C-alpha positions in Angstrom: 0.0 0.0 0.0 1.3 3.4 -1.0 2.2 5.9 1.8 -0.6 8.2 2.9 -0.6 11.7 4.4 -2.8 12.9 7.2 -5.7 13.9 5.0 -5.6 10.5 3.2 -5.6 8.6 6.5 -8.7 10.5 7.6 -10.4 9.5 4.4 -9.8 5.7 4.6 -12.4 3.2 5.7 -13.5 3.7 9.3 -11.7 0.7 10.8 -8.4 1.9 9.6 -8.5 4.0 12.7 -10.8 4.1 15.7 -11.5 6.8 18.3 -10.3 6.4 21.9 -14.0 7.1 22.8 -14.6 3.4 22.0 -12.7 2.6 25.2 -13.8 5.1 27.8 -17.4 6.2 27.3 -20.1 5.0 29.7 -22.9 5.2 27.1 -20.8 3.0 24.7 -20.2 0.6 27.6 -24.0 0.3 28.3 -24.7 -0.2 24.6 -22.1 -3.0 24.5 -23.8 -4.8 27.4 -27.2 -4.5 25.6 -26.2 -5.3 22.0 -23.2 -7.6 22.4 -22.8 -9.4 25.7 -26.6 -9.9 26.1 -26.8 -11.6 22.7 -23.6 -13.6 22.0 -22.4 -17.0 23.2 -20.2 -16.7 26.3 -17.7 -19.4 27.2 -18.6 -19.3 30.9 -16.5 -22.2 32.3 -15.2 -25.7 31.6 -17.2 -28.9 32.1 -14.4 -30.4 34.2 -15.0 -27.7 36.9 -18.5 -29.2 37.5 -18.1 -32.9 37.1 -20.6 -34.1 39.8 -24.3 -33.6 40.3 -25.0 -30.3 42.0 -21.6 -28.7 41.1 -22.0 -25.1 39.9 -20.1 -22.1 38.6 -21.3 -18.5 38.8 -20.5 -15.5 36.7 -21.9 -12.2 35.5 -23.0 -11.7 31.9 -24.1 -8.2 30.8 -24.4 -7.3 34.6 -26.8 -10.3 35.1 -26.0 -13.0 37.7 -25.8 -16.4 36.0 -25.3 -19.8 37.4 -24.5 -23.1 35.5 -25.3 -26.3 37.3 -24.6 -30.0 36.7 -28.1 -31.1 37.1 -27.8 -34.9 37.0 -24.1 -35.8 36.8 -24.1 -35.6 33.0 -25.9 -32.5 31.8 -25.4 -28.8 32.5 -28.1 -26.2 32.6 -27.7 -22.4 33.1 -30.1 -20.0 34.8 -30.3 -16.4 36.0 -29.0 -16.7 39.5 -32.0 -15.2 41.3 -31.6 -17.3 44.4 -29.4 -16.8 47.4 -26.3 -18.5 46.0 -23.5 -16.2 46.5 -22.5 -14.8 43.1 -19.2 -13.7 44.5 -18.3 -17.4 45.1 -17.3 -18.7 41.7 -18.0 -22.4 42.5 -19.5 -24.9 44.9 -21.9 -27.8 45.3 -25.6 -27.6 46.1 -28.5 -30.0 46.2 -30.1 -29.4 42.8 -33.6 -29.8 44.1 -32.9 -26.9 46.5 -32.3 -24.6 43.6 -35.9 -23.5 43.2 -36.6 -21.3 40.2 -39.5 -20.5 38.0 -37.1 -19.3 35.3 -36.7 -21.3 32.1 -33.1 -22.5 31.6 -30.9 -20.2 29.5 -29.6 -21.6 26.3 -26.4 -23.6 27.1 -24.1 -25.9 25.1 -20.9 -27.8 25.8 -18.6 -27.4 22.8 -14.9 -26.9 21.7 -12.9 -28.9 24.2 -15.6 -29.0 26.9 -16.3 -25.3 27.3 -19.7 -24.5 28.8 -21.3 -21.8 26.6 -24.2 -19.7 27.7 -26.2 -16.9 26.0 -28.8 -14.6 27.5 -30.6 -14.3 24.2 -33.9 -16.1 24.6 -34.1 -16.9 20.9 -30.5 -17.2 19.6 -30.3 -17.3 15.8 -27.1 -19.3 15.8 -25.8 -22.4 17.6 -22.3 -22.3 19.2 -20.8 -23.9 16.2 -22.5 -21.4 13.9 -21.4 -18.5 16.2 -17.8 -19.6 16.3 -17.9 -20.0 12.5 -15.0 -22.3 12.1 -12.5 -20.3 14.1 -11.7 -23.4 16.3 -11.1 -25.8 13.3 -7.3 -25.2 13.5 -7.2 -26.8 17.0 -10.2 -29.1 17.0 -8.3 -32.3 16.6 -6.1 -31.3 19.5 -8.7 -30.2 22.0 -11.6 -32.6 21.1 -9.8 -35.9 20.7 -9.1 -36.4 24.4 -11.1 -35.2 27.4 -9.5 -32.1 29.0 -9.6 -30.8 32.5 -8.7 -27.5 34.2 -5.6 -27.6 36.4 -5.1 -23.9 36.9 -7.4 -21.0 37.6 -6.8 -17.4 38.6 -8.4 -14.1 37.9 -7.3 -10.4 37.7 -9.3 -7.2 37.9 -7.6 -4.6 35.8 -8.3 -0.9 35.4 -8.6 -1.0 31.7 -11.3 -1.4 29.0 -12.0 -5.1 28.1 -11.2 -4.4 24.4 -7.7 -3.4 25.2 -7.2 -7.0 26.5 -8.6 -8.2 23.2 -6.2 -5.9 21.3 -3.1 -7.2 23.1 -4.1 -10.7 22.0 -4.8 -9.5 18.4 -1.9 -7.2 17.5 1.4 -9.1 17.6 3.9 -6.2 17.3 3.7 -6.0 21.1 5.6 -9.4 21.0 8.7 -7.3 20.9 7.9 -6.4 24.6 8.3 -10.1 25.6 11.9 -11.1 25.9 10.9 -14.8 26.0 9.1 -14.5 22.7 12.0 -12.7 21.0 14.5 -15.4 22.1 12.3 -18.5 21.5 10.1 -17.5 18.6 11.4 -14.8 16.3 12.1 -17.1 13.3 11.1 -17.1 9.7 8.0 -19.2 10.5 6.9 -16.7 13.1 6.9 -13.7 10.7 5.1 -15.8 8.1 2.1 -16.6 10.4 -1.3 -15.6 9.1 -4.2 -13.8 10.8 -7.3 -15.5 9.4 -10.6 -13.7 9.9 -13.9 -15.6 10.4 -17.5 -14.4 10.5 -18.8 -12.6 13.6 -15.5 -10.8 14.3 -13.4 -13.9 15.2 -9.7 -14.5 14.1 -7.3 -17.3 14.4 -3.6 -17.2 14.0 -1.8 -20.0 12.2 1.0 -21.9 13.9 4.8 -21.9 13.9 7.5 -23.8 15.7 8.6 -22.4 19.1 12.3 -23.0 20.0 11.8 -23.3 23.8 15.3 -24.5 24.5 16.7 -21.2 23.2 15.6 -19.6 26.5 17.9 -20.4 29.3 16.3 -22.9 31.8 13.5 -24.0 29.4 13.3 -27.3 27.6 11.9 -28.7 24.3 8.2 -29.5 24.8 7.6 -31.7 21.8 7.2 -35.0 23.7 4.1 -33.7 25.6 2.2 -32.1 22.7 -1.6 -32.2 22.7 -3.1 -34.9 20.5 -2.6 -34.6 16.7 -0.4 -31.5 17.3 3.1 -31.4 15.7 5.8 -30.7 18.3 6.2 -27.2 19.8 3.4 -25.6 17.7 1.5 -22.5 18.9 -2.0 -21.8 17.7 -4.3 -19.0 18.9 -8.0 -18.4 18.6 -9.2 -14.9 19.3 -13.0 -14.9 19.7 -15.2 -11.9 19.6 -15.9 -9.9 21.8 -13.0 -10.8 24.2 -12.2 -14.5 24.7 -8.9 -16.0 23.8 -7.7 -19.6 23.4 -4.0 -20.3 23.3 -2.5 -23.8 22.5 1.3 -23.9 23.1 2.1 -27.5 22.4 2.0 -29.0 25.8 -0.4 -26.5 27.5 -3.7 -24.9 26.7 -5.0 -21.6 28.1 -8.3 -19.7 27.9 -9.0 -16.1 28.9 -12.6 -14.9 29.6 -13.4 -11.2 30.1 -16.3 -9.8 32.2 -16.5 -6.0 31.6 -17.2 -4.2 34.9 -17.3 -0.7 33.5 -15.7 1.4 30.7 -12.3 1.2 32.6 -12.5 -2.0 34.6 -12.5 -5.6 33.5 -12.4 -9.0 35.2 -10.2 -11.5 33.4 -10.4 -15.3 34.2 -7.5 -17.4 33.2 -7.6 -21.2 32.9 -4.9 -23.8 32.2 -5.8 -27.2 30.8 -4.3 -30.7 30.6 -5.6 -34.0 29.5 -7.6 -36.1 31.9 -5.5 -39.2 31.1 -2.3 -37.4 32.1 0.0 -39.4 34.5 1.0 -37.5 37.6 4.4 -36.8 36.1 2.9 -35.6 32.8 0.5 -33.3 34.7 3.3 -31.7 36.7 5.2 -31.1 33.5 2.2 -29.5 31.9 1.6 -27.3 34.9 5.3 -26.2 34.8 5.1 -25.5 31.1 1.9 -23.5 31.5 2.9 -21.5 34.6 6.4 -20.6 33.4 4.7 -18.5 30.7 1.1 -17.9 31.6 1.0 -18.3 35.4 0.7 -15.1 37.6 4.5 -15.1 37.8 5.2 -16.5 34.4 7.4 -14.9 31.8 4.7 -13.3 29.6 1.3 -12.8 31.3 2.2 -10.1 33.8 3.9 -8.1 31.0 0.6 -8.1 29.0 -1.3 -7.0 32.1 1.0 -4.2 32.8 0.8 -3.1 29.1 -3.0 -3.0 29.0 -3.2 -1.3 32.4 -0.9 1.5 31.1 -3.1 1.8 28.0 -6.2 2.1 30.1 -4.6 4.9 32.1 -3.9 6.9 28.9 -7.4 6.3 27.4 -9.8 6.7 30.3 -12.5 9.3 30.4 -11.1 12.8 30.7 -8.0 12.1 28.7 -7.4 13.8 25.4 -9.3 12.2 22.6 -7.1 10.5 20.0 -7.2 8.1 17.1 -5.7 4.6 17.1 -4.4 3.5 13.8 -5.0 0.0 12.4 -3.3 0.7 9.1 -0.6 -2.0 8.7 -1.2 -4.1 5.6 1.3 -7.0 5.3 -0.5 -9.6 3.3 -2.3 -10.9 6.4 0.9 -12.0 8.1 1.5 -11.7 11.8 2.0 -7.9 12.1 -0.8 -7.1 9.6 -3.6 -5.4 11.6 -6.3 -7.3 9.7 -7.5 -8.8 13.0 -8.0 -5.4 14.6 -9.8 -4.1 11.5 -12.0 -7.2 11.4 -12.9 -7.0 15.1 -13.8 -3.3 15.1 -15.8 -3.8 11.9 -17.9 -6.4 13.7 -18.0 -4.3 16.8 -19.4 -1.3 14.9 -21.9 -3.4 13.1 -23.3 -4.9 16.3 -23.5 -1.5 18.0 -24.7 0.4 15.0 -21.9 3.0 15.4 -18.9 4.1 13.5 -15.7 3.1 15.4 -13.9 6.2 14.3 -16.8 8.5 15.5 -18.8 6.3 18.0 -20.5 9.3 19.6 -21.6 10.9 16.4 -25.4 11.5 16.1 
C-alpha cells in the first residue's frame, strides 16, 4: 500500500483508525452490554469444573448474575442466579432440588474442548458452532480428541477497557515487549504466520515452531504435545468480543473477560491438561503453563502491565485520540487485519462508526 498523508488517513475506511472514545465512554459501555454481551455466546467455564451432580459455577454476563449447574451428573443447565447462591463465590456444590426457580433455563451448550457456553438471548439465531464460524477448526483435533480438565485458575481485575485485552491478543507487534518470545520465537515461521478472519469478528492465528530450548532454563516441549499437534506448535483463537484460546504445544489456556465498567475488567485465566495425564505428565504441563502464563510467568504479567498502562492513557477525561490499524502486510503476523476485522464487527453490532462512535 502506498504511503498516505494525514488527510488521506482521515479518508480511509472507518476501521483503519478508531477513536479512543470506544474505550472510555459509559454510554458505549452500556450499549455493548445490551447489544453484544446480552446476545452472543459466552464461554462461561469448563465442564471439568463441575463434574458431579450439584456442582455449579457462577458469573456475570451483561451485569446479570448467571449460574451453571450440573443437574444430574451428565448434563449442565444455566439460569439467571435469582436465588441466594453467593454470586461472588465462583464455584461450589448444592442439592439441585434446593435450587428452586421458575425461570426457564438459559440456552447452554458444551462445545470446543468441553467449554460451557451460555447466551442470555432467549431466541438465539445461531448455535455455538455457527457463532464460532470455524475459528476453532485449526485446533479441533487437538482439544476434542481427548477429554481435558482445568488444572489452573486465577483471575485479575484490571483498570482498563476489556477491548484493550482483546487488542493485546490480536496485535502481535507487542511481542517485541516479551523477551521470552523474542528469544524463542522470532524465526522465519513466526513472521510468516497468518491472521485468518472468520464471520462474527473472530480471528485465528496460524501456527509456527517455538524453540523453547533457546531460552535459558527452558526445555523442548515436543514430547508432551496435545493430540494430533506437531511438536512445539503454537495456535491462537481470538474470539469476539473478548475471549482468547492459546495452545502452546503441551499446555492450553483460555481467557474470559467480564467488563465491569468502561475502565475496569475481570479476566479469568484457565490452564488445561488431558484427563488421562499421568501425575508426572500433569506436573510437567503445569510447569510449562505456569512458566509463561501463570501469575508469575514470563509473559502474562507483561501483558497485564501493558493494558493497564493503555487504560490509564485512554480513560474518560484524557485527550481524545485516534488509534491507527493501518498495517497491511498480506495478512501476516503484524498485519492489523485482525484489529480491523474485530472493530468492523463491533461497529456493526452496536450500529456505530468506530472512528466516531458518539456521532449523532
